C-alpha positions as CSV (number, residue, x, y, z in Angstrom):
1,M,0.0,0.0,0.0
2,L,1.4,3.4,-1.0
3,L,0.8,6.3,1.2
4,N,0.6,9.8,-0.3
5,F,1.9,12.5,1.9
6,N,1.5,16.1,0.9
7,I,4.3,18.2,2.3
8,Y,3.7,21.9,2.7
9,V,6.6,24.3,3.2
10,L,5.5,27.3,5.2
11,K,7.5,30.4,4.5
12,T,6.0,33.0,6.8
13,K,4.4,33.3,10.2
14,R,1.3,34.7,8.4
15,E,0.9,31.5,6.3
16,I,1.0,29.5,9.5
17,E,-1.6,31.7,11.1
18,V,-3.9,31.5,8.0
19,I,-3.8,27.7,8.1
20,G,-4.3,27.7,11.8
21,N,-7.3,30.0,11.5
22,K,-8.9,27.7,8.9
23,H,-8.4,24.7,11.1
24,F,-11.6,23.4,12.7
25,F,-12.3,20.6,15.1
26,S,-14.8,17.9,14.9
27,N,-14.9,17.0,18.6
28,V,-15.4,19.5,21.4
29,E,-13.8,17.3,24.0
30,T,-10.1,17.3,24.4
31,P,-7.9,14.5,25.6
32,S,-6.4,16.6,28.4
33,R,-7.2,15.9,32.0
34,N,-9.3,18.2,34.1
35,Y,-6.3,19.5,36.1
36,A,-4.2,20.1,33.0
37,F,-4.4,23.9,33.3
38,I,-4.0,24.4,37.0
39,K,-0.2,24.9,36.7
40,S,1.2,27.6,34.5
41,D,3.3,26.8,31.5
42,N,6.4,28.0,33.3
43,E,5.7,25.7,36.3
44,K,5.3,22.8,33.9
45,I,8.5,23.6,32.1
46,E,10.5,23.8,35.3
47,N,9.1,20.4,36.5
48,I,9.9,18.8,33.1
49,K,13.5,20.3,33.3
50,A,14.0,18.7,36.7
51,Y,12.9,15.3,35.5
52,C,15.0,15.5,32.4
53,Q,18.0,16.4,34.5
54,L,17.4,13.3,36.7
55,I,17.1,11.1,33.6
56,I,20.3,12.5,32.0
57,E,22.2,12.0,35.3
58,E,20.8,8.4,35.6
59,L,22.0,7.6,32.1
60,G,25.4,8.9,33.0
61,L,25.3,11.5,30.2
62,I,26.6,14.3,32.4
């Protein structure tokens, strides 16, 4: 079975915004959990950094 992939090269931020504005959803429910937005993005990033640091140390990469 051959799959046909259309590859679009976006050149400007405006082109990305236009495509984003034309995007629509078919399901109003999201897969995120109820508490997904309790923490700020910065809090989440700091937590993820800490876990990544532990993983990197455990693997002996630093």
